[in-house]
C-alpha positions as CSV (number, residue, x, y, z in Angstrom):
1,X,0.0,0.0,0.1
2,X,2.8,2.4,0.8
3,X,4.1,1.9,-2.9
4,X,0.6,2.6,-4.1
5,X,0.3,6.0,-2.1
6,X,3.8,7.1,-3.1
7,X,2.9,6.4,-7.0
8,X,-0.5,8.0,-6.8
9,X,0.6,11.2,-4.7
10,X,4.2,11.8,-6.2
11,X,5.2,11.9,-2.5
12,X,7.9,10.2,-0.5
13,X,6.5,9.0,2.8
14,X,7.9,9.6,6.4
15,X,8.5,6.7,8.5
16,X,5.3,7.0,10.4
17,X,3.2,7.0,7.1
18,X,5.0,3.8,6.2
19,X,4.1,2.5,9.5
20,X,0.4,3.6,9.0
21,X,0.3,2.1,5.6
22,X,1.5,-1.2,6.8
23,X,-1.0,-1.3,9.6
24,X,-3.9,-0.4,7.2
25,X,-2.4,-3.0,4.6
26,X,-2.9,-5.5,7.2
27,X,-6.7,-5.1,7.1
28,X,-6.9,-6.8,3.7
29,X,-5.8,-10.1,5.5
30,X,-7.6,-9.7,8.7
31,X,-11.0,-9.1,10.1
32,X,-13.1,-7.8,12.9
33,X,-10.2,-5.2,13.8
34,X,-11.1,-2.0,15.7
35,X,-8.4,0.9,15.2
36,X,-8.2,4.3,16.5
37,X,-5.9,6.6,14.5
38,X,-4.6,10.1,16.0
39,X,-2.2,12.2,13.9
40,X,-1.5,15.9,13.5
41,X,-3.4,18.2,11.0
42,X,-1.9,18.5,7.7
43,X,0.4,15.6,8.0
44,X,-1.2,13.6,5.2
45,X,-3.3,11.2,7.2
46,X,-6.6,11.8,5.5
47,X,-4.9,11.3,2.0
48,X,-3.8,7.9,3.2
49,X,-6.7,6.8,5.2
50,X,-9.7,8.3,3.5
51,X,-8.4,8.7,-0.1
52,X,-5.9,6.1,-1.0
53,X,-6.7,3.2,1.5
54,X,-10.4,2.7,-0.1
55,X,-9.0,2.6,-3.6
56,X,-6.1,0.1,-2.8
57,X,-8.4,-2.0,-0.8
58,X,-10.7,-2.4,-3.6
59,X,-7.6,-3.3,-5.8
60,X,-7.1,-6.4,-3.5
61,X,-10.9,-7.1,-3.0
62,X,-13.2,-5.9,-6.0
63,X,-16.5,-6.9,-4.3
64,X,-15.4,-5.3,-0.8
65,X,-17.8,-3.0,0.8
66,X,-16.4,0.5,2.1
67,X,-18.6,2.9,4.1
68,X,-16.9,6.2,4.8
69,X,-18.5,8.3,7.4
70,X,-17.6,12.1,8.4
71,X,-19.3,14.7,10.6
72,X,-21.5,15.4,7.6
73,X,-22.2,13.6,4.3
74,X,-20.9,16.6,2.1
75,X,-17.4,16.2,3.7
76,X,-17.5,12.3,3.0
77,X,-18.8,12.7,-0.4
78,X,-15.7,14.9,-1.3
79,X,-13.6,11.8,-0.2
80,X,-15.9,9.6,-2.4
81,X,-15.2,11.6,-5.5
82,X,-11.5,11.6,-5.0
83,X,-11.5,7.7,-4.6
84,X,-13.8,7.5,-7.5
85,X,-11.9,9.6,-9.8
86,X,-8.8,7.9,-8.8
87,X,-10.1,4.6,-9.8
88,X,-11.1,6.2,-13.3
89,X,-7.4,7.3,-13.7
90,X,-5.0,5.7,-16.2
91,X,-2.4,5.1,-13.6
92,X,-4.9,3.1,-11.4
93,X,-5.9,1.0,-14.2
94,X,-2.1,0.3,-14.9
95,X,-1.5,-0.6,-11.4
96,X,-4.9,-2.7,-11.3
97,X,-5.9,-3.8,-14.7
98,X,-8.9,-6.0,-13.8
99,X,-12.0,-5.2,-15.6
100,X,-13.9,-6.1,-12.4
101,X,-12.5,-2.8,-10.9
102,X,-14.0,-0.7,-13.6
103,X,-16.4,1.9,-12.1
104,X,-19.2,3.2,-14.4
105,X,-19.0,6.8,-15.7
106,X,-22.3,7.6,-14.5
107,X,-21.7,7.0,-10.9
108,X,-22.3,9.6,-8.3
109,X,-19.4,10.6,-6.0
110,X,-21.6,9.7,-3.0
111,X,-22.2,6.1,-3.9
112,X,-20.8,3.9,-6.5
113,X,-19.8,0.2,-7.3
114,X,-17.1,-1.8,-9.3
115,X,-18.1,-4.0,-12.1
116,X,-17.5,-6.9,-9.7
117,X,-19.9,-5.7,-7.1
118,X,-22.6,-4.8,-9.7
119,X,-22.6,-8.3,-10.9
120,X,-23.8,-9.5,-7.5
121,X,-27.0,-7.5,-7.8
122,X,-27.5,-7.2,-4.3
123,X,-28.0,-3.4,-4.2
124,X,-24.9,-3.1,-1.9
125,X,-22.6,-0.4,-3.3
126,X,-18.6,-0.6,-3.2
127,X,-18.4,2.8,-1.7
128,X,-21.1,4.9,0.3
129,X,-20.5,8.3,1.9
130,X,-22.1,9.0,5.3
131,X,-22.7,11.7,7.6
132,X,-22.7,10.8,11.2
133,X,-26.3,11.5,11.5
134,X,-27.4,10.0,8.2
135,X,-27.0,6.2,8.9
136,X,-27.1,3.4,6.4
137,X,-30.1,1.3,7.4
138,X,-30.4,-1.9,5.3
139,X,-26.7,-1.9,4.4
140,X,-23.7,-3.5,5.7
141,X,-20.0,-2.9,5.4
142,X,-16.9,-4.9,5.2
143,X,-14.8,-1.9,6.1
144,X,-16.2,1.4,7.8
145,X,-13.9,4.3,8.0
146,X,-14.8,7.4,10.4
147,X,-12.9,10.5,9.4
148,X,-13.2,13.6,11.6
149,X,-16.5,12.9,13.6
150,X,-16.7,16.4,14.7
151,X,-16.8,19.6,12.6
152,X,-15.5,21.8,15.4
153,X,-14.1,21.4,19.1
154,X,-17.4,23.2,20.0
155,X,-19.2,20.2,18.5
156,X,-17.2,17.9,20.7
157,X,-18.0,19.9,23.8
158,X,-21.6,19.8,23.0
159,X,-23.4,17.1,24.9
160,X,-26.2,17.0,22.4
161,X,-24.0,16.7,19.3
162,X,-21.6,14.4,21.3
163,X,-24.3,12.2,22.1
164,X,-25.5,11.9,18.4
165,X,-21.9,11.0,17.5
166,X,-21.9,8.3,20.3
167,X,-25.4,7.0,19.0
168,X,-24.1,6.8,15.3
169,X,-21.8,4.0,16.7
170,X,-24.0,2.3,19.3
171,X,-27.4,2.7,17.5
172,X,-26.7,3.0,13.7
173,X,-23.4,1.5,12.8
174,X,-22.7,-1.3,15.2
175,X,-26.0,-3.4,14.7
176,X,-25.2,-3.2,11.0
177,X,-21.7,-4.5,11.0
178,X,-20.8,-8.1,11.3
179,X,-17.9,-9.9,13.4
180,X,-15.6,-9.7,10.4
181,X,-16.1,-5.9,9.7
182,X,-12.9,-3.9,10.1
183,X,-13.3,-0.3,11.8
184,X,-11.0,2.6,11.4
185,X,-11.6,6.0,13.2
186,X,-9.5,9.0,12.8
187,X,-9.8,11.6,15.0
188,X,-8.5,14.6,17.0
189,X,-9.0,14.4,20.8
190,X,-11.2,17.2,22.6
191,X,-12.5,15.7,25.7
192,X,-12.2,12.3,27.7
193,X,-15.8,11.6,26.6
194,X,-15.3,12.3,22.7
195,X,-15.9,9.4,20.4
196,X,-12.4,8.1,20.8
197,X,-12.5,8.3,24.6
198,X,-15.8,6.9,24.9
199,X,-15.1,3.9,22.5
200,X,-12.0,3.0,24.6
201,X,-14.0,3.2,27.8
202,X,-17.0,1.3,26.6
203,X,-15.1,-1.5,24.6
204,X,-11.7,-1.4,26.1
205,X,-10.6,-4.7,24.9
206,X,-11.6,-4.1,21.3
207,X,-10.0,-1.0,20.2
208,X,-6.5,-0.6,19.1
209,X,-5.1,3.2,19.6
210,X,-2.6,4.2,17.2
211,X,-1.5,7.7,18.4
212,X,1.1,9.6,16.0
213,X,2.0,12.5,18.3
214,X,4.0,15.5,16.6
215,X,6.4,15.2,19.6
216,X,6.5,11.6,21.5
217,X,5.3,12.0,24.8
218,X,5.4,8.5,26.2
219,X,2.4,6.3,27.0
220,X,-1.1,7.4,27.1
221,X,-3.1,5.9,30.1
222,X,-6.9,5.9,29.6
223,X,-8.3,7.5,32.8
224,X,-11.3,5.3,33.3
225,X,-9.8,1.8,32.3
226,X,-6.3,2.4,33.2
227,X,-5.2,0.7,29.8
228,X,-1.9,1.8,28.6
229,X,-1.2,2.7,25.0
230,X,2.6,3.0,23.8
231,X,3.9,5.3,21.2
232,X,3.3,3.0,17.9
233,X,6.8,3.9,16.7
234,X,8.7,3.3,20.0
235,X,10.1,6.7,19.7
236,X,11.9,8.1,22.8
237,X,10.1,11.1,24.5
238,X,10.8,14.3,22.8
239,X,11.3,12.9,19.3
240,X,9.7,14.5,16.5
241,X,7.2,12.7,14.1
242,X,8.5,14.3,10.9
243,X,11.8,15.7,9.7
244,X,9.9,17.7,7.1
245,X,9.0,20.4,9.8
246,X,11.6,22.6,11.6
247,X,12.2,22.9,15.3
248,X,10.8,26.3,15.2
249,X,7.7,25.3,13.6
250,X,7.0,22.7,16.2
251,X,7.6,25.3,18.7
252,X,5.2,27.7,17.2
253,X,2.5,25.0,17.3
254,X,2.8,24.8,21.1
255,X,1.7,28.4,21.6
256,X,-1.9,27.4,21.8
257,X,-1.9,24.6,24.4
258,X,-5.3,23.3,23.7
259,X,-4.8,23.0,19.9
260,X,-1.5,21.5,20.4
261,X,-2.9,18.9,23.0
262,X,-6.0,17.7,21.1
263,X,-4.8,18.0,17.6
264,X,-1.1,17.5,17.5
265,X,-0.5,15.1,20.3
266,X,-3.9,13.2,20.2
267,X,-4.7,13.8,24.1
268,X,-7.4,15.8,25.5
269,X,-5.1,16.8,28.7
270,X,-1.5,17.3,29.2
271,X,0.3,14.3,30.4
272,X,1.2,15.9,33.7
273,X,-2.4,17.5,34.0
274,X,-3.7,21.0,32.9
275,X,-5.3,22.4,35.7
276,X,-4.0,20.2,38.5
277,X,-0.3,19.3,37.8
278,X,-0.8,15.7,39.1
279,X,2.9,15.0,38.8
280,X,3.4,17.2,41.9
281,X,1.7,14.8,44.2
282,X,5.0,13.1,44.4
283,X,5.4,9.6,46.2
284,X,2.3,8.2,47.7
285,X,2.5,7.6,51.6
286,X,1.9,4.3,53.0
287,X,-0.2,5.4,56.0
288,X,-2.1,8.8,57.1
289,X,0.0,10.9,59.3
290,X,-1.2,11.3,62.9
291,X,-2.7,14.3,64.5
292,X,-4.3,15.9,61.3
293,X,-7.3,18.2,61.4
294,X,-9.6,16.6,58.8
295,X,-12.8,17.3,56.7
296,X,-14.7,15.0,54.5
297,X,-16.3,17.0,51.5
298,X,-19.0,15.2,49.7
299,X,-20.4,15.8,46.1
300,X,-23.7,14.2,45.5
301,X,-25.7,12.4,42.8
302,X,-28.3,9.9,42.9
303,X,-28.3,7.7,39.8
304,X,-27.6,4.1,40.4
305,X,-25.2,2.2,38.1
306,X,-24.7,5.0,35.6
307,X,-24.1,8.8,35.2
308,X,-22.4,10.9,37.8
309,X,-20.7,9.5,41.0
310,X,-21.2,10.4,44.6
311,X,-17.8,11.1,46.2
312,X,-16.5,11.8,49.6
313,X,-12.8,13.1,49.9
314,X,-11.1,13.1,53.2
315,X,-8.4,15.9,53.4
316,X,-6.4,17.0,56.1
317,X,-3.3,19.1,57.6
318,X,-1.3,19.0,60.6
319,X,-2.3,22.2,62.7
320,X,1.0,22.4,64.2
321,X,2.7,23.4,61.2
322,X,2.8,27.0,60.1
323,X,0.6,27.9,57.3
324,X,3.5,28.9,55.0
325,X,4.8,25.2,55.5
326,X,1.6,23.3,55.5
327,X,1.3,20.2,53.6
328,X,-2.2,18.7,52.8
329,X,-3.1,15.0,52.7
330,X,-5.7,13.3,50.7
331,X,-6.3,10.3,53.2
332,X,-9.3,8.5,51.7
333,X,-12.1,8.7,49.0
334,X,-15.5,6.9,48.9
335,X,-17.1,6.9,45.6
336,X,-19.8,5.1,43.8
337,X,-22.8,5.5,41.4
338,X,-25.6,5.1,44.1
339,X,-29.2,5.7,44.2
340,X,-30.6,8.0,46.7
341,X,-31.3,5.5,49.5
342,X,-27.8,4.1,49.1
343,X,-26.2,7.5,49.2
344,X,-27.7,8.3,52.6
345,X,-26.5,5.0,54.0
346,X,-23.0,5.5,52.6
347,X,-22.9,9.0,54.1
348,X,-24.1,7.7,57.4
349,X,-21.7,4.6,57.6
350,X,-18.6,6.8,56.3
351,X,-19.4,9.4,59.2
352,X,-19.7,6.7,61.7
353,X,-16.4,5.1,60.4
354,X,-14.5,8.4,60.4
355,X,-15.8,9.4,63.8
356,X,-17.3,12.6,65.1
357,X,-14.1,14.4,65.3
358,X,-13.9,14.8,61.5
359,X,-15.8,17.6,59.9
360,X,-18.4,16.8,57.1
361,X,-18.9,19.4,54.3
362,X,-22.1,18.9,52.2
363,X,-23.1,20.8,49.1
364,X,-26.6,22.6,49.1
365,X,-27.5,23.0,45.3
366,X,-29.7,25.8,44.4
367,X,-33.2,26.0,44.6
368,X,-36.0,24.6,47.1
369,X,-35.1,20.9,46.2
370,X,-31.3,21.5,47.0
371,X,-32.2,22.9,50.2
372,X,-34.4,20.2,51.2
373,X,-31.9,17.6,50.5
374,X,-29.2,19.5,52.5
375,X,-31.6,19.6,55.4
376,X,-32.6,16.1,55.2
377,X,-28.9,14.9,55.1
378,X,-28.0,17.3,58.1
379,X,-30.8,15.9,60.0
380,X,-29.8,12.4,59.4
381,X,-26.2,13.0,60.3
382,X,-27.2,14.7,63.8
383,X,-24.5,14.2,66.4
384,X,-21.6,14.7,63.7
385,X,-19.9,18.0,62.8
386,X,-21.7,18.6,59.4
387,X,-22.3,21.8,57.5
388,X,-24.1,22.5,54.4
389,X,-23.5,25.4,52.2
390,X,-24.8,26.7,49.0
391,X,-22.8,26.1,46.0
392,X,-21.6,29.2,44.3
393,X,-19.2,29.7,41.3
394,X,-18.2,27.4,38.6
395,X,-16.3,24.2,39.1
396,X,-12.9,25.8,38.0
397,X,-13.4,28.8,40.6
398,X,-14.3,26.3,43.2
399,X,-11.2,24.1,42.7
400,X,-8.8,26.9,42.2
401,X,-7.4,27.1,45.6
402,X,-6.9,23.3,46.0
403,X,-5.3,23.1,42.5
404,X,-2.8,25.9,43.5
405,X,-1.6,23.9,46.5
406,X,-1.3,20.7,44.3
407,X,0.5,22.6,41.6
408,X,3.2,23.6,44.0
409,X,3.8,20.2,45.4
410,X,1.9,20.9,48.7
411,X,-0.5,17.9,48.7
412,X,0.3,14.4,49.3
413,X,-1.7,11.2,48.7
414,X,-2.1,8.4,51.1
415,X,-2.1,4.7,49.5
416,X,-5.4,3.4,48.7
417,X,-7.4,1.7,46.1
418,X,-8.8,5.1,45.0
419,X,-5.6,6.5,44.1
420,X,-5.5,5.7,40.3
421,X,-9.0,7.1,39.7
422,X,-8.5,10.5,41.9
423,X,-5.2,11.0,39.8
424,X,-6.8,10.6,36.5
425,X,-9.9,12.6,37.3
426,X,-7.6,15.4,38.3
427,X,-5.4,15.0,35.5
428,X,-8.4,15.3,33.0
429,X,-10.2,18.2,34.8
430,X,-11.9,20.4,33.3
431,X,-12.5,18.5,30.3
432,X,-12.9,15.0,31.8
433,X,-15.9,12.9,31.9
434,X,-16.3,13.1,35.9
435,X,-15.5,15.8,38.2
436,X,-17.2,14.7,41.4
437,X,-13.8,14.0,43.4
438,X,-12.6,17.5,42.3
439,X,-15.8,18.9,43.6
440,X,-15.7,17.0,46.9
441,X,-11.7,17.6,47.3
442,X,-12.1,21.4,46.6
443,X,-14.9,21.9,49.0
444,X,-13.2,20.1,51.7
445,X,-10.0,22.3,51.1
446,X,-11.9,25.5,51.1
447,X,-13.6,24.4,54.3
448,X,-10.4,23.4,56.3
449,X,-8.5,26.4,55.0
450,X,-11.2,28.9,55.8
451,X,-11.1,30.3,52.1
452,X,-13.8,31.3,49.7
453,X,-13.6,30.2,45.9
454,X,-11.5,32.9,44.0
455,X,-13.5,35.5,42.1
456,X,-10.9,36.1,39.2
457,X,-11.7,39.9,39.6
458,X,-15.4,39.6,39.9
459,X,-17.0,41.5,42.8
460,X,-18.7,39.3,45.2
461,X,-22.0,40.5,46.5
């Protein structure tokens, strides 16, 4: 396939492009593969995956059925036109002279077939362009390619649009694919819950991640599954992807941190964390230090088995230390997707386990329902030092003071089974799927420190 790409583009491929071609070429002889591909913009990935791969694959398998989906059908049809026109060209016919690969001249760019496919008379096209909200009811595929599922970062951040993109896979595509169908998804990363992150979370054992970062940054660890994905080229950290770009060019691209991470590095958050610099936690302590002043902050949810989590973070400091030398300790986290009744039981049991010397901070959501819930839980925790306070400010504002201490190395973690989930949630904040532990830890910090969430220049009325 690499030879085919070089002959039909008149370009000499970089090492990473050769590697990508080899991986795609293997799909001609294997089935049932699920592959996620990330690579920087304007590095030629769509030329290889969406323009040359379909034409090359049909050259190997003239009756193959390829579906190519983009954020809208117009974009996908542009690729369909390029592939069709390439197969009309003399250079393609020289490389693949079989008469069965002829595509009739009256074929539309959106949907067309080879002569070999037409002879089957099953109404299944060789190539079909799709929009992610179009679907392909009644038609299957031997290879499905998804190129650019989002038209913009704003779409990826939209819960409505992101939900529709997820539904394309779960409700439209997957039910119409068989066990032998190969699927290739090419993307930029925007949030932990974008299509690539969601697929890795929902089906971690099925998807391969091939992440060609502009600058090698080591392993990518999925925050929910803990699955580790290595650099596909086994590069040393700091190694550039392509020698065609200068050192100054790579430096220039990094000026916009968000664009650099999502589009050039294929990760929604910095490896060390963006808002919370989680590398600053340092070594995890085996046991909790004695004599700490402690508070357990809670963030509440009431959806059993799915959705948001309820989390209680136990945070403390040594009151004998001067404030300027103070170290904060995250000692324990209780967390689960519990129904309302279970939430109450967990809060009560945790308070009993912690003891009545430990403060309890509860959030009071806006409105009468939030006030009523806070009153009910406070009444249930009678005898314990509990206080409910109205929530004010956005999540970043509430977390700022806690993050400031994490980022200068003033926060330590005590060993527990909760460590990885806690670290990964802070690493992903504020673009991660969940933020319950961040909210709970931040509220506990603000309660113990006697601080109010920062206002970033806004007057507090």
